C-alpha positions as semicolon CSV with decimal commas, in nm:
position;residue;x (nm);y (nm);z (nm)
1;M;0,000;0,000;0,000
2;I;0,124;0,350;-0,078
3;W;0,035;0,643;0,148
4;S;0,067;1,003;0,036
5;S;0,116;1,142;0,387
6;A;0,209;1,035;0,737
7;S;-0,146;1,093;0,861
8;E;-0,277;0,846;0,602
9;F;-0,019;0,595;0,720
10;W;-0,128;0,631;1,084
11;A;-0,496;0,613;0,983
12;M;-0,431;0,287;0,791
13;G;-0,726;0,341;0,564
14;G;-0,966;0,380;0,855
15;Y;-0,835;0,077;1,044
16;G;-0,557;0,255;1,233
17;V;-0,734;0,225;1,567
18;Y;-0,747;-0,154;1,532
19;V;-0,398;-0,189;1,386
20;W;-0,220;0,036;1,635
21;G;-0,437;-0,082;1,922
22;S;-0,341;-0,443;1,854
23;M;0,024;-0,342;1,823
24;G;0,003;-0,163;2,160
25;V;-0,163;-0,459;2,331
26;S;0,096;-0,696;2,183
27;A;0,383;-0,477;2,302
28;A;0,231;-0,455;2,652
29;L;0,186;-0,832;2,670
30;L;0,544;-0,892;2,557
31;A;0,669;-0,652;2,825
32;C;0,459;-0,837;3,086
33;E;0,601;-1,169;2,967
34;V;0,958;-1,043;3,014
35;L;0,872;-0,908;3,358
36;L;0,704;-1,233;3,466
37;A;0,997;-1,440;3,338
38;R;1,242;-1,229;3,538
39;M;1,027;-1,256;3,850
40;G;0,998;-1,633;3,809
41;R;1,373;-1,667;3,767
42;Q;1,432;-1,461;4,080
43;Q;1,185;-1,672;4,278
44;A;1,358;-1,991;4,162
45;L;1,699;-1,854;4,261
46;D;1,562;-1,746;4,599
47;A;1,418;-2,094;4,657
48;V;1,753;-2,256;4,574
49;C;1,941;-2,017;4,803
50;E;1,689;-2,080;5,079
51;A;1,729;-2,457;5,041
52;M;2,107;-2,428;5,041
53;N;2,101;-2,211;5,353
54;A;1,868;-2,455;5,528
55;E;2,100;-2,745;5,441
56;A;2,401;-2,549;5,565
57;L;2,225;-2,473;5,893
58;D;2,128;-2,838;5,933
59;A;2,488;-2,942;5,876
60;E;2,603;-2,705;6,153
61;T;2,351;-2,829;6,411
62;P;2,423;-3,138;6,618
63;G;2,267;-3,441;6,451
64;G;2,295;-3,286;6,104
65;A;2,024;-3,357;5,848
66;A;1,890;-3,644;6,056
67;A;1,751;-3,385;6,299
68;S;1,526;-3,245;6,025
69;P;1,411;-3,506;5,768
70;A;1,179;-3,257;5,597
71;V;1,476;-3,057;5,470
72;A;1,666;-3,365;5,356
73;S;1,375;-3,481;5,138
74;R;1,302;-3,139;4,985
75;T;1,328;-3,122;4,606
76;L;1,444;-2,823;4,409
77;P;1,193;-2,638;4,189
78;F;1,378;-2,742;3,871
79;P;1,596;-3,037;3,769
80;Q;1,950;-3,043;3,900
81;G;2,209;-2,936;3,648
82;A;1,971;-2,693;3,475
83;E;2,126;-2,362;3,393
84;T;2,006;-2,057;3,584
């Protein structure tokens, strides 16, 4: 399509509201996806650090991990060896 002015381009033949509205919604959703991915990664890292700290505290206490079997059987939120 060929437009003779910038205003015709932005109007998109009368469909500009739909075109630019959908572009805006798509951009907002992509930004939310990036934000949610970063938050999820941070939560996973926090959970791993928390588990490591709990294991370190159990190792320092008399009786070690046997004193707290709940910590010893805890699984990490993602498979071991996965990159973070």
